C-alpha positions as CSV (number, residue, x, y, z in Angstrom):
1,X,-11.4,-26.7,-3.3
2,X,-14.5,-28.9,-3.0
3,X,-18.0,-27.9,-2.0
4,X,-19.4,-24.4,-1.9
5,X,-17.2,-21.3,-2.1
6,X,-15.9,-19.9,1.2
7,X,-16.9,-16.7,2.8
8,X,-14.3,-14.3,4.0
9,X,-14.2,-11.0,6.0
10,X,-11.6,-8.5,5.0
11,X,-10.6,-5.8,7.4
12,X,-8.3,-3.1,6.0
13,X,-6.9,0.2,7.1
14,X,-4.2,2.7,6.0
15,X,-2.6,5.8,7.5
16,X,-0.2,8.6,6.7
17,X,1.9,10.5,9.2
18,X,1.5,13.9,7.7
19,X,-1.1,13.4,4.9
20,X,0.7,13.2,2.7
21,X,3.6,11.7,4.6
22,X,5.2,8.4,5.5
23,X,2.4,5.9,5.1
24,X,1.4,2.3,5.3
25,X,-1.5,-0.1,5.2
26,X,-2.7,-3.2,7.0
27,X,-5.2,-5.8,6.0
28,X,-6.4,-9.1,7.5
29,X,-8.5,-11.9,6.0
30,X,-10.8,-13.7,8.4
31,X,-12.9,-16.8,8.1
32,X,-16.4,-15.4,8.2
33,X,-17.8,-18.4,10.1
34,X,-15.1,-18.7,12.8
35,X,-13.4,-15.4,13.0
36,X,-10.0,-17.2,12.5
37,X,-7.3,-15.0,11.1
38,X,-6.2,-16.5,7.8
39,X,-3.9,-13.9,6.3
40,X,-2.2,-10.7,7.5
41,X,-0.8,-8.2,5.1
42,X,1.0,-4.9,5.6
43,X,3.4,-2.7,3.7
44,X,5.3,0.6,4.1
45,X,4.3,2.8,1.1
46,X,6.7,5.8,1.3
47,X,5.0,9.2,1.2
48,X,1.4,9.1,0.1
49,X,-2.0,10.3,1.5
50,X,-4.3,8.7,4.0
51,X,-6.8,7.9,1.3
52,X,-4.3,6.3,-1.0
53,X,-3.0,4.2,1.9
54,X,-6.6,3.0,2.7
55,X,-7.2,2.0,-0.8
56,X,-3.9,0.1,-0.9
57,X,-5.0,-1.7,2.2
58,X,-8.3,-2.7,0.6
59,X,-6.6,-3.9,-2.5
60,X,-4.1,-6.0,-0.5
61,X,-6.9,-7.6,1.5
62,X,-9.0,-8.4,-1.5
63,X,-6.0,-9.9,-3.3
64,X,-5.1,-12.1,-0.3
65,X,-8.7,-13.3,-0.1
66,X,-8.6,-14.1,-3.9
67,X,-5.5,-16.1,-3.5
68,X,-7.1,-18.2,-0.8
69,X,-10.2,-18.9,-2.9
70,X,-11.0,-17.0,-6.1
71,X,-14.6,-18.2,-5.9
72,X,-15.2,-16.8,-2.4
73,X,-17.6,-14.1,-1.3
74,X,-16.1,-11.3,0.7
75,X,-17.5,-8.8,3.2
76,X,-15.2,-5.8,3.6
77,X,-15.1,-3.9,6.8
78,X,-13.3,-0.5,7.0
79,X,-13.4,2.6,9.2
80,X,-12.9,4.8,6.1
81,X,-16.4,6.2,5.2
82,X,-14.9,7.5,1.9
83,X,-13.6,4.1,0.7
84,X,-16.8,2.3,1.8
85,X,-19.1,4.8,0.1
86,X,-17.1,5.0,-3.1
87,X,-16.6,1.3,-3.5
88,X,-20.3,0.8,-2.8
89,X,-21.1,3.1,-5.7
90,X,-22.8,5.8,-3.6
91,X,-20.1,8.4,-3.9
92,X,-18.2,9.4,-7.0
93,X,-14.4,8.9,-7.2
94,X,-12.8,12.1,-8.5
95,X,-9.3,12.1,-7.2
96,X,-6.8,10.9,-9.8
97,X,-4.7,9.0,-7.3
98,X,-7.7,6.9,-6.1
99,X,-9.5,6.2,-9.4
100,X,-7.0,3.5,-10.6
101,X,-6.8,1.9,-7.2
102,X,-10.6,1.7,-6.9
103,X,-10.9,0.2,-10.4
104,X,-8.2,-2.4,-9.6
105,X,-10.0,-3.3,-6.4
106,X,-13.3,-3.7,-8.2
107,X,-11.6,-6.2,-10.6
108,X,-10.3,-8.7,-8.0
109,X,-13.7,-10.4,-7.6
110,X,-16.7,-10.3,-10.0
111,X,-19.4,-7.7,-9.3
112,X,-21.8,-8.8,-6.6
113,X,-19.3,-11.0,-4.7
114,X,-18.0,-8.2,-2.5
115,X,-20.0,-6.2,0.0
116,X,-18.8,-3.2,2.1
117,X,-19.6,-2.1,5.6
118,X,-18.4,1.0,7.5
119,X,-17.3,0.2,11.1
120,X,-16.0,2.4,13.9
121,X,-12.3,2.7,14.2
122,X,-12.4,0.9,17.5
123,X,-13.7,-2.2,15.7
124,X,-10.8,-2.1,13.2
125,X,-7.8,-2.5,15.6
126,X,-6.3,-5.5,13.9
127,X,-5.8,-3.8,10.6
128,X,-4.9,-0.5,12.3
129,X,-2.1,-2.1,14.2
130,X,-0.8,-3.8,11.1
131,X,-0.7,-0.4,9.3
132,X,1.2,1.2,12.2
133,X,3.7,-1.7,12.3
134,X,4.3,-1.1,8.6
135,X,4.9,2.6,9.2
136,X,7.2,1.9,12.2
137,X,9.2,-0.5,10.0
138,X,9.5,2.1,7.3
139,X,10.8,4.6,9.8
140,X,13.6,2.1,10.6
141,X,14.4,1.7,6.9
142,X,12.8,-1.8,6.8
143,X,9.7,-3.4,5.3
144,X,7.1,-5.1,7.5
145,X,7.2,-8.9,7.7
146,X,4.7,-11.3,9.2
147,X,7.2,-12.5,11.8
148,X,7.0,-9.0,13.4
149,X,3.2,-8.9,13.6
150,X,1.6,-8.3,17.0
151,X,-1.8,-7.3,15.5
152,X,-3.4,-10.7,16.4
153,X,-3.1,-9.5,20.1
154,X,-6.1,-7.2,19.4
155,X,-8.3,-10.1,18.4
156,X,-7.2,-12.2,21.4
157,X,-7.9,-9.3,23.7
158,X,-11.4,-8.9,22.2
159,X,-12.1,-12.5,22.7
160,X,-11.2,-12.3,26.3
161,X,-13.3,-9.2,26.8
162,X,-16.3,-10.4,24.9
163,X,-19.5,-10.8,27.0
164,X,-21.3,-14.1,27.3
165,X,-18.6,-16.1,25.7
166,X,-18.9,-14.6,22.2
167,X,-15.8,-14.8,20.0
168,X,-14.2,-12.0,18.0
169,X,-15.4,-13.8,14.9
170,X,-19.0,-13.8,16.0
171,X,-18.8,-10.0,16.7
172,X,-17.2,-9.4,13.3
173,X,-20.1,-11.2,11.5
174,X,-22.7,-8.9,12.9
175,X,-23.0,-8.8,16.7
176,X,-20.8,-6.0,18.0
177,X,-19.7,-6.0,21.6
178,X,-21.0,-3.1,23.7
179,X,-18.3,-0.6,24.6
180,X,-17.4,-0.2,28.2
181,X,-18.9,2.9,29.8
182,X,-15.5,4.6,30.0
183,X,-14.0,3.6,26.6
184,X,-15.3,3.6,23.1
185,X,-18.7,5.2,23.6
186,X,-17.2,8.0,25.7
187,X,-14.5,8.5,23.1
188,X,-17.3,9.3,20.7
189,X,-18.7,11.8,23.1
190,X,-15.4,13.7,23.3
191,X,-15.1,13.6,19.6
192,X,-18.5,15.3,19.5
193,X,-17.5,18.0,22.1
194,X,-14.6,19.5,20.3
195,X,-14.2,17.0,17.5
196,X,-11.2,15.2,19.0
197,X,-11.6,11.6,20.1
198,X,-9.1,9.8,22.3
199,X,-7.8,6.4,21.7
200,X,-10.3,3.8,23.0
201,X,-8.0,2.7,25.8
202,X,-7.9,6.2,27.3
203,X,-10.6,6.6,29.9
204,X,-12.7,9.7,30.3
205,X,-14.7,10.9,33.3
206,X,-17.6,8.6,33.9
207,X,-20.0,11.5,34.1
208,X,-19.8,11.7,30.3
209,X,-22.8,9.9,28.8
210,X,-22.2,7.3,26.1
211,X,-24.2,8.4,23.0
212,X,-23.9,5.4,20.8
213,X,-22.3,7.4,18.1
214,X,-20.1,5.1,16.1
215,X,-16.8,7.1,16.1
216,X,-14.3,5.8,18.6
217,X,-10.6,6.0,17.8
218,X,-8.7,2.8,18.3
219,X,-5.8,2.6,20.7
220,X,-4.0,0.2,18.5
221,X,-1.2,2.5,17.3
222,X,2.3,1.2,18.0
223,X,5.1,3.4,19.3
224,X,5.1,6.5,17.1
225,X,1.7,5.5,15.7
226,X,-0.1,7.1,12.8
227,X,-1.2,10.6,13.2
228,X,-4.4,9.6,11.5
229,X,-7.4,9.3,13.6
230,X,-11.1,8.8,12.9
231,X,-13.1,10.7,10.3
232,X,-12.9,14.4,11.0
233,X,-12.5,16.9,13.8
234,X,-15.9,16.0,15.2
235,X,-16.8,13.3,12.7
236,X,-16.9,9.6,12.9
237,X,-20.1,8.0,11.7
238,X,-23.7,8.6,12.5
239,X,-24.6,11.3,15.0
240,X,-25.9,10.4,18.5
241,X,-29.1,12.2,17.5
242,X,-29.9,11.0,14.0
243,X,-28.8,13.4,11.3
244,X,-31.7,15.3,9.7
245,X,-34.0,14.9,12.7
246,X,-36.2,17.9,13.2
247,X,-38.1,19.3,16.2
248,X,-40.5,20.6,13.7
249,X,-42.6,23.6,14.6
250,X,-41.8,23.4,18.3
251,X,-40.3,26.6,19.7
252,X,-38.4,27.3,22.8
253,X,-39.8,30.1,24.9
254,X,-38.1,33.4,25.6
255,X,-37.7,32.4,29.2
256,X,-35.9,29.3,28.1
257,X,-33.4,31.2,26.1
258,X,-32.8,33.6,29.0
259,X,-32.1,30.7,31.2
260,X,-29.6,29.4,28.8
261,X,-27.9,32.7,28.7
262,X,-27.4,32.8,32.4
263,X,-25.6,29.4,32.1
264,X,-23.2,30.5,29.4
265,X,-22.4,33.8,31.1
266,X,-20.9,31.8,34.0
267,X,-23.6,31.5,36.6
268,X,-23.1,28.2,38.4
269,X,-26.0,25.8,38.3
270,X,-26.4,22.3,39.9
271,X,-26.6,19.6,37.2
272,X,-30.0,18.5,38.4
273,X,-31.4,22.0,38.2
274,X,-29.8,22.4,34.7
275,X,-31.5,19.2,33.5
276,X,-34.9,20.3,34.9
277,X,-34.5,23.8,33.3
278,X,-33.6,22.3,29.9
279,X,-36.4,19.8,30.1
280,X,-39.0,22.5,30.8
281,X,-37.6,24.6,28.0
282,X,-37.9,21.9,25.4
283,X,-41.3,20.7,26.6
284,X,-42.8,24.2,26.5
285,X,-44.8,24.6,23.3
286,X,-44.1,28.3,23.1
287,X,-46.6,29.0,20.4
288,X,-46.8,32.7,19.6
289,X,-49.4,34.9,17.8
290,X,-49.6,34.2,14.0
291,X,-48.6,37.7,13.0
292,X,-45.0,37.5,14.2
293,X,-43.7,37.2,10.6
294,X,-41.1,34.8,9.1
295,X,-38.3,33.8,11.4
296,X,-34.6,34.4,10.8
297,X,-33.4,31.0,9.9
298,X,-29.8,30.0,10.3
299,X,-28.6,27.1,8.1
300,X,-25.5,25.9,9.9
301,X,-22.8,24.3,7.7
302,X,-19.7,22.8,9.1
303,X,-16.7,23.2,6.8
304,X,-15.4,20.3,4.8
305,X,-12.5,18.1,5.8
306,X,-9.0,19.5,6.2
307,X,-5.7,17.5,6.3
308,X,-6.1,17.6,10.1
309,X,-9.6,16.2,10.2
310,X,-8.8,12.5,9.6
311,X,-6.0,12.8,12.2
312,X,-8.4,13.9,14.9
313,X,-6.2,16.9,15.9
314,X,-7.4,19.9,17.8
315,X,-7.9,22.5,15.1
316,X,-9.2,25.8,16.4
317,X,-8.7,29.5,15.7
318,X,-5.3,29.6,17.3
319,X,-3.5,27.0,15.2
320,X,-2.2,26.6,11.6
321,X,-5.4,27.6,9.9
322,X,-5.5,24.7,7.4
323,X,-7.3,24.8,4.0
324,X,-9.6,22.1,2.8
325,X,-8.2,18.7,1.7
326,X,-9.2,17.2,-1.7
327,X,-11.9,15.3,0.1
328,X,-13.1,18.5,1.8
329,X,-13.3,20.3,-1.5
330,X,-15.4,17.5,-2.9
331,X,-17.7,17.8,0.2
332,X,-18.0,21.5,-0.3
333,X,-19.0,20.9,-4.0
334,X,-21.6,18.4,-2.9
335,X,-23.2,20.6,-0.3
336,X,-23.2,23.5,-2.8
337,X,-25.2,21.3,-5.3
338,X,-27.6,20.3,-2.6
339,X,-28.2,23.9,-1.4
340,X,-28.6,25.1,-5.0
341,X,-31.4,22.5,-5.5
342,X,-33.2,23.7,-2.4
343,X,-33.0,27.3,-3.5
344,X,-33.7,28.8,-0.1
345,X,-30.4,30.5,0.9
346,X,-30.6,34.3,0.7
347,X,-27.2,35.2,2.2
348,X,-23.9,33.6,3.2
349,X,-21.9,34.4,6.3
350,X,-18.6,32.6,7.2
351,X,-16.0,32.3,9.9
352,X,-12.8,34.1,9.0
353,X,-10.7,30.8,9.0
354,X,-9.5,29.4,5.7
355,X,-11.5,26.2,5.8
356,X,-14.8,27.9,6.3
357,X,-14.1,30.7,3.8
358,X,-13.2,28.0,1.2
359,X,-16.3,26.0,1.9
360,X,-18.4,29.1,1.8
361,X,-16.8,30.1,-1.5
362,X,-17.8,26.9,-3.2
363,X,-21.4,27.4,-2.1
364,X,-21.4,31.1,-3.0
365,X,-20.1,30.4,-6.5
366,X,-22.9,28.0,-7.1
367,X,-25.6,30.3,-5.7
368,X,-24.3,33.5,-7.1
369,X,-24.0,35.1,-3.7
370,X,-21.3,37.1,-1.9
371,X,-19.7,35.9,1.3
372,X,-19.7,38.1,4.4
373,X,-17.0,37.2,7.0
374,X,-18.1,37.3,10.7
375,X,-15.4,37.1,13.3
376,X,-17.8,35.7,15.9
377,X,-18.2,32.4,14.0
378,X,-14.6,31.4,14.4
379,X,-13.7,28.1,16.1
380,X,-12.7,27.9,19.8
381,X,-9.0,28.7,20.4
382,X,-7.5,25.5,21.8
383,X,-4.3,27.2,23.0
384,X,-1.3,24.9,23.4
385,X,-3.4,22.0,22.3
386,X,-3.7,23.2,18.7
387,X,-2.4,20.6,16.3
388,X,-2.3,17.8,19.0
389,X,-4.4,14.7,19.2
390,X,-6.4,14.0,22.3
391,X,-3.9,11.3,23.3
392,X,-1.0,13.7,23.0
393,X,-2.9,16.3,25.2
394,X,-3.6,13.6,27.7
395,X,0.1,12.7,27.9
396,X,1.4,16.3,28.1
397,X,-1.3,18.2,30.0
398,X,-3.4,15.6,31.9
399,X,-4.6,17.9,34.7
400,X,-5.6,20.7,32.3
401,X,-7.5,18.2,30.2
402,X,-9.4,16.7,33.1
403,X,-10.4,20.2,34.2
404,X,-11.5,21.1,30.6
405,X,-13.7,18.0,30.4
406,X,-15.3,18.7,33.8
407,X,-16.1,22.4,33.5
408,X,-17.2,24.7,30.7
409,X,-15.2,27.5,32.4
410,X,-11.9,25.7,32.1
411,X,-9.5,26.9,29.5
412,X,-7.1,24.7,27.4
413,X,-3.5,24.9,28.3
414,X,-1.7,28.2,27.4
415,X,-4.7,30.6,27.6
416,X,-7.1,29.0,25.1
417,X,-10.8,29.8,25.0
418,X,-13.2,28.0,27.4
419,X,-16.5,26.6,26.2
420,X,-18.3,29.2,28.4
421,X,-16.4,32.0,26.7
422,X,-17.2,30.5,23.3
423,X,-20.9,30.4,24.2
424,X,-20.9,34.0,25.3
425,X,-19.3,35.0,21.9
426,X,-21.8,32.8,20.0
427,X,-24.8,34.3,21.9
428,X,-23.7,37.8,21.0
429,X,-23.1,36.8,17.3
430,X,-26.5,35.1,17.2
431,X,-28.3,38.2,18.4
432,X,-26.4,40.4,15.9
433,X,-27.2,38.2,13.0
434,X,-30.8,37.6,14.0
435,X,-31.3,41.4,13.9
436,X,-29.5,41.7,10.6
437,X,-31.3,38.9,8.8
438,X,-34.8,39.0,10.3
439,X,-37.2,37.1,8.2
440,X,-34.5,35.7,5.9
441,X,-32.7,32.4,5.5
442,X,-28.9,32.7,5.9
443,X,-26.2,30.1,5.6
444,X,-23.6,30.3,8.4
445,X,-20.4,28.4,7.6
446,X,-18.7,27.7,10.8
447,X,-17.1,24.9,13.0
448,X,-17.9,22.1,15.4
449,X,-18.0,24.0,18.7
450,X,-19.8,27.2,17.4
451,X,-22.5,25.1,15.6
452,X,-23.1,22.9,18.6
453,X,-23.3,26.0,20.8
454,X,-26.0,27.5,18.5
455,X,-28.0,24.3,18.9
456,X,-27.4,24.0,22.6
457,X,-28.6,27.6,23.3
458,X,-31.6,27.1,21.1
459,X,-32.6,24.0,23.0
460,X,-31.8,25.5,26.4
461,X,-29.6,22.5,27.1
462,X,-26.9,22.4,29.7
463,X,-23.2,22.9,28.8
464,X,-22.4,19.2,29.1
465,X,-24.7,18.6,26.1
466,X,-21.8,19.6,23.9
467,X,-20.2,16.2,24.7
468,X,-23.4,14.5,23.5
469,X,-23.6,15.8,19.9
470,X,-21.6,14.9,16.9
471,X,-21.2,16.9,13.7
472,X,-19.9,15.4,10.5
473,X,-17.7,17.5,8.1
474,X,-19.9,19.4,5.6
475,X,-23.0,18.6,7.6
476,X,-26.1,20.8,7.8
477,X,-28.1,21.9,10.8
478,X,-30.7,24.6,11.1
479,X,-32.3,26.9,13.8
480,X,-35.2,29.3,13.3
481,X,-35.4,32.4,15.5
482,X,-38.7,34.2,16.0
483,X,-39.7,37.8,16.9
484,X,-40.7,36.9,20.4
485,X,-37.2,35.5,21.2
486,X,-38.2,31.8,20.8
487,X,-36.1,29.3,18.8
488,X,-36.8,26.1,16.9
489,X,-34.2,23.5,16.0
490,X,-35.2,22.4,12.5
491,X,-32.3,20.1,11.4
492,X,-29.3,18.4,12.9
493,X,-26.2,16.8,11.3
494,X,-27.8,16.3,7.9
495,X,-25.4,14.5,5.5
496,X,-27.6,13.0,2.8
497,X,-25.9,15.2,0.3
498,X,-22.6,13.4,0.8
499,X,-24.1,10.0,0.1
């Protein structure tokens, strides 16, 4: 080749139907300047994990780019936070199956010639569809071949949908298209609500507000598509309200908390009135006398990933009760290290489910504390939806799902627990624990819905705010409770210990 070296974009993905289970990867090499598809690669891998499949996709994409031009510079885009962070050198690689794959990928190009970027799953449709085509081929006893690829359809559809004439290539090189109000952004909202995002093509009620959180699940799966979803039961990138943000020193008045309680106990309230009430509660300074003493401070830790987390499956208190995955155990170790450095935790209380007890156990071992199990911290029971993806629930129980999205009093199919019932349970648990741990800092290891409910009640926010928060696996949030009944949100979705 003459002239300067070329610049490529590699988009890669991998999935496993079972984790571990029948797996495949997809990778595409694009011309960075034009967005033109230069190479597609996909392969059925047999039975491996999601993470191994993702690394195999990365390796295939880098090799294909190297064959086109070994002197090229490459920008890798993947929706796997794990792979991006590990290959960027910010996270350690501990799993024995991934270490050799990561080392091999790092050798394809010299150091400094490859950069990495995490993208939402909705922006990775091309590679996602290739991975699903490979898995579908494997299910038929075949291997994928380029002649069967339909993944380029995603890029063409993106071109047609792009605003003001931009091409898919121009978006890939930096300018992302804005999601339509009833697609990717709202998928992130639903992921935040119970941690289960629908495929991008599935529309949600337009009353759901788009948060800008970057975790929409792509609708690119072929028939019998991968069970793998975005990153976690409520996870998928940065939170709508930036992780670690604090409402430092501001406290919600007793009247505000009482108002929140009337909402969760079922008293109907017009949306406008709820918004006004919540705004007054947050705006009220609520300063009390200086002699109230130290607050009871709850450090709220969401458990680490389970095998169901990357698949975006409903995983509540009425399902299979999965344990942590290898990634989840590493996350638990990292948060334990962080909390040990801070040295402020005086007690640990955990939900009775396996994933929270295991996460709490890692922290307890590091801090030298015992774990108390509290039934009230368990996740919502999702009834007949347990173990299903959002899309599967939409297909099987569309009316029940619409009702659930529209009202906190609606129950999941089969007698699950409504958000209103969860809030009543959490409010009672909060009061019990505030009394038991007055003036102390206690770590509560729980789940997406309970933690967001603690935060919602502390802020005096309306029930629909559950759809506007997002919690990453192994993230930390914090609320302080004062003697006069006021509350102060100190931290939200802090994940710096995972980077």
